[in-house]
C-alpha positions, 0 to 999 in steps of 0.5 A, spaced: 758 111 553 763 106 555 769 110 553 768 116 558 772 116 564 770 115 570 767 121 574 769 118 581 777 118 580 780 124 578 786 123 573 793 125 576 797 129 572 803 126 568 810 125 571 813 130 567 808 136 569 809 134 576 816 135 576 816 142 572 811 144 577 816 144 582 819 150 583 824 148 588 826 142 584 828 146 578 832 151 582 836 145 585 837 142 578 839 149 575 844 150 580 847 143 580 847 143 572 851 149 572 856 147 577 857 141 574 858 144 567 862 150 569 867 146 573 868 140 568 869 146 563 874 149 567 877 142 569 878 141 561 881 147 560 886 146 566 888 139 564 889 141 556 893 147 557 900 146 554 906 146 559 909 153 559 917 154 559 921 159 562 925 164 557 
């Protein structure tokens, strides 16, 4: 059985699984992404707003 994994070395989980298991990292990423998207959306709305004229 040459293709069986060695028993002495535990296999570490993949990088993405370790990242998604970190709750605080997900919290920070969610807040940062929300702030960037909504701030960018607001700035886009302000910059593309037509100039108003007085009657």
